[in-house]
ZAMARGU-4260 file (C-alpha; in steps of 0.2 Angstrom, whole numbers, plus 5000, padded with zeros to 4 digits):
<rodrens>
0) 5009/5070/4848 | 5009/5052/4843 | 4994/5041/4850 | 5007/5031/4861 | 5013/5048/4870
5) 4993/5052/4871 | 4991/5035/4877 | 5004/5036/4889 | 5000/5054/4895 | 4982/5048/4898
10) 4991/5032/4909 | 4999/5044/4919 | 4985/5056/4923 | 4974/5041/4929 | 4988/5035/4939
15) 4990/5052/4948 | 4972/5055/4950 | 4969/5039/4959 | 4985/5038/4971 | 4982/5056/4975
20) 4963/5053/4981 | 4964/5035/4989 | 4979/5039/4997 | 4972/5054/5004 | 4957/5045/5009
25) 4968/5032/5018 | 4976/5047/5029 | 4957/5051/5034 | 4952/5034/5037 | 4969/5035/5051
30) 4966/5052/5056 | 4946/5049/5060 | 4948/5031/5068 | 4956/5029/5084 | 4957/5009/5084
35) 4966/5010/5067 | 4980/5022/5074 | 4981/5011/5090 | 4986/4994/5080 | 5004/4991/5076
40) 5001/4989/5056 | 4995/5006/5055 | 5013/5014/5056 | 5017/5005/5042 | 5003/5009/5033
45) 5004/5027/5037 | 5024/5028/5030 | 5018/5019/5016 | 5004/5032/5011 | 5016/5044/5015
50) 5028/5040/5004 | 5015/5035/4989 | 5006/5053/4992 | 5023/5063/4991 | 5027/5053/4976
55) 5012/5055/4968 | 5015/5075/4971 | 5032/5076/4966 | 5039/5064/4951 | 5025/5059/4942
60) 5019/5075/4936 | 5036/5081/4932 | 5035/5063/4921 | 5019/5069/4915 | 5025/5085/4908
65) 5041/5076/4902 | 5032/5066/4891 | 5019/5080/4885 | 5034/5090/4881 | 5050/5080/4877
70) 5058/5094/4887 | 5069/5094/4903 | 5054/5098/4918 | 5064/5113/4927 | 5081/5117/4932
75) 5097/5106/4936 | 5096/5107/4956 | 5077/5105/4956 | 5079/5089/4945 | 5092/5083/4957
80) 5080/5085/4971 | 5066/5076/4963 | 5077/5061/4957 | 5080/5059/4977 | 5065/5059/4982
85) 5060/5047/4968 | 5075/5034/4974 | 5070/5039/4994 | 5050/5037/4993 | 5052/5021/4979
90) 5067/5011/4991 | 5055/5018/5008 | 5040/5009/5000 | 5047/4994/4995 | 5054/4992/5013
95) 5036/4997/5021 | 5029/4982/5011 | 5042/4970/5018 | 5037/4976/5035 | 5018/4973/5032
100) 5021/4955/5026 | 5031/4951/5041 | 5018/4959/5053 | 5004/4949/5046 | 5016/4933/5046
105) 5019/4935/5063 | 4999/4939/5067 | 4995/4921/5058 | 5008/4908/5064 | 5010/4915/5081
110) 4992/4925/5085 | 4994/4922/5104 | 5011/4927/5105 | 5008/4941/5093 | 5007/4958/5105
115) 5021/4952/5114 | 5031/4950/5097 | 5025/4965/5089 | 5026/4980/5099 | 5027/5000/5094
120) 5043/5001/5099 | 5047/4986/5087 | 5036/4995/5072 | 5045/5011/5075 | 5062/5002/5074
125) 5058/4995/5059 | 5052/5011/5053 | 5068/5020/5057 | 5078/5006/5049 | 5067/5009/5032
130) 5071/5028/5034 | 5090/5025/5035 | 5091/5012/5023 | 5082/5022/5011 | 5093/5038/5014
135) 5109/5029/5013 | 5106/5024/4996 | 5099/5042/4990 | 5112/5053/5000 | 5125/5043/4989
140) 5116/5043/4973 | 5115/5063/4975 | 5133/5065/4982 | 5140/5057/4967 | 5129/5067/4956
145) 5118/5050/4948 | 5100/5060/4951 | 5096/5070/4935 | 5083/5068/4919 | 5084/5053/4912
150) 5077/5052/4893 | 5071/5035/4894 | 5060/5038/4907 | 5055/5055/4903 | 5058/5059/4920
155) 5069/5063/4936 | 5079/5050/4943 | 5096/5039/4943 | 5106/5041/4928 | 5123/5034/4922
160) 5138/5045/4925 | 5150/5050/4909 | 5165/5041/4913 | 5170/5027/4911 | 5174/5024/4929
165) 5157/5031/4937 | 5149/5021/4924 | 5155/5005/4932 | 5153/5011/4947 | 5135/5016/4945
170) 5132/4999/4939 | 5137/4993/4956 | 5125/5004/4964 | 5111/5000/4954 | 5114/4982/4955
175) 5117/4983/4976 | 5102/4996/4976 | 5090/4982/4967 | 5096/4968/4975 | 5094/4975/4994
180) 5077/4982/4990 | 5067/4972/4976 | 5073/4957/4975 | 5074/4957/4996 | 5058/4964/4998
185) 5051/4951/4985 | 5059/4938/4994 | 5052/4942/5010 | 5035/4945/5002 | 5036/4927/4995
190) 5042/4917/5010 | 5029/4927/5024 | 5011/4927/5012 | 5017/4908/5007 | 5018/4903/5024
195) 5002/4913/5028 | 4994/4905/5014 | 5000/4888/5020 | 4993/4891/5038 | 4976/4898/5032
200) 4974/4884/5021 | 4977/4873/5036 | 4964/4880/5045 | 4952/4880/5030 | 4954/4860/5029
205) 4950/4860/5048 | 4934/4870/5045 | 4930/4860/5029 | 4932/4844/5041 | 4920/4850/5054
210) 4908/4856/5043 | 4906/4840/5032 | 4905/4830/5048 | 4888/4842/5054 | 4881/4840/5037
215) 4883/4819/5040 | 4875/4821/5057 | 4861/4832/5049 | 4851/4819/5040 | 4835/4831/5036
220) 4845/4844/5031 | 4837/4852/5013 | 4851/4848/4999 | 4851/4867/4994 | 4859/4871/5013
225) 4871/4857/5010 | 4875/4865/4991 | 4878/4882/5000 | 4889/4875/5013 | 4901/4866/4999
230) 4901/4881/4990 | 4907/4891/5005 | 4921/4881/5007 | 4926/4881/4990 | 4924/4901/4991
235) 4934/4902/5008 | 4950/4892/5000 | 4948/4902/4983 | 4949/4920/4994 | 4965/4916/5004
240) 4974/4910/4989 | 4967/4928/4981 | 4971/4938/4992 | 4991/4931/4997 | 4991/4933/4973
245) 4986/4951/4975 | 5000/4957/4987 | 5014/4948/4979 | 5007/4950/4960 | 5006/4969/4962
250) 5020/4970/4969 | 5028/4957/4955 | 5019/4965/4939 | 5022/4983/4947 | 5040/4984/4948
255) 5049/4969/4938 | 5047/4978/4919 | 5057/4992/4929 | 5070/4985/4939 | 5074/4974/4924
260) 5074/4989/4910 | 5086/4998/4923 | 5099/4983/4924 | 5098/4979/4905 | 5100/4996/4901
265) 5118/4996/4911 | 5123/4982/4899 | 5116/4988/4884 | 5124/5000/4868 | 5109/5003/4860
270) 5095/5014/4867 | 5079/5008/4873 | 5063/5012/4865 | 5059/5028/4876 | 5040/5023/4875
275) 5044/5007/4884 | 5054/5017/4898 | 5040/5027/4901 | 5028/5013/4901 | 5041/5005/4914
280) 5041/5018/4923 | 5021/5024/4924 | 5019/5004/4930 | 5030/5007/4946 | 5020/5022/4949
285) 5006/5012/4948 | 5010/5004/4965 | 5006/5021/4973 | 4989/5017/4967 | 4987/5000/4970
290) 4994/5002/4987 | 4979/5010/4997 | 4967/4997/4990 | 4979/4982/4990 | 4984/4987/5010
295) 4968/4995/5018 | 4954/5002/5009 | 4946/4986/5005 | 4948/4978/5024 | 4932/4980/5032
300) 4940/4992/5047 | 4942/5004/5032 | 4925/5001/5025 | 4916/5005/5039 | 4927/5018/5043
305) 4923/5027/5024 | 4905/5023/5028 | 4904/5033/5044 | 4914/5045/5037 | 4901/5047/5025
310) 4887/5045/5035 | 4892/5060/5047 | 4894/5072/5031 | 4878/5068/5025 | 4869/5070/5042
315) 4878/5087/5044 | 4872/5093/5026 | 4855/5088/5030 | 4844/5100/5038 | 4832/5084/5043
320) 4844/5074/5048 | 4853/5088/5060 | 4834/5090/5067 | 4833/5072/5071 | 4850/5072/5079
325) 4844/5086/5091 | 4828/5078/5095 | 4841/5061/5099 | 4850/5071/5109 | 4837/5078/5118
330) 4830/5062/5123 | 4847/5055/5127 | 4847/5070/5139 | 4831/5066/5148 | 4834/5048/5148
335) 4851/5052/5158 | 4843/5064/5169 | 4829/5051/5174 | 4843/5038/5176 | 4852/5050/5188
340) 4835/5053/5198 | 4834/5037/5200 | 4852/5033/5206 | 4847/5047/5218 | 4833/5041/5225
345) 4839/5023/5226 | 4843/5018/5246 | 4858/5016/5252 | 4865/5004/5263
</rodrens>
């Protein structure tokens, strides 16, 4: 086995492990925290997590098997099913990212009317559209036998037809698919998140003006405090830019090489280097490992939920903590009895 194959195999193993663990953790947080379930973005995150988790359990292991064995993974029908799932889940996850960006744009630009503009019913309708959109392209590809094992990507995915007219139809299908998924989602992400960044910078400037006016009024303030305030202003501006760059950058970096390779492949007579194809596919897979951190686990609410889960597990596993919980429970019940007694003894009007 060549060094490149070992490196690609190691990369795929890391992506699979990180994607499975992180997406499962997001699901646990979603089930554990009722506040997350009540929020409208929680539905989009749940759908995105479902797609990423299923992609990590179906397509990624077969690609790893294809890289290690240089052979067709499973039978023809099995590969068609996996190829159908690959197209459906990838398209669905992209559209879920677009839905999340629109939700955040409305929340930032129209904060007072957010709850009237984005309701659970609207989120369900948006998710229904993502499923219909994804199923349409996946069903068309499956009915026309355009899913199967692709040697360049060592995976079960979209592949060319053999006849000349089939190749032309497949080229049109591929261009329409990537235009209505990758290009459309890229435009939505850029437009919405750049507007969010514009609003965030506007608020940062307002806060900076108030801070500078306060510093000018406080003549006796220590220079170190003044310096910390100025540094906090700079960090606040950088934080907003960094978050927006992460949302857009991860999508572009992960999917652009794969989409460009797919389109260029349609018009090339000579095949690509197979290592390049597997690398592009691995980058596209890596988005499933990045999504839990970009959209969920790095947020304060999810971090707090993870901390609560860990603390709860540690308390259950420790006998001292269990004893402490029982004592606290007895004290709490005693306090309730005392309060009830006080209420009963209180004279009525």
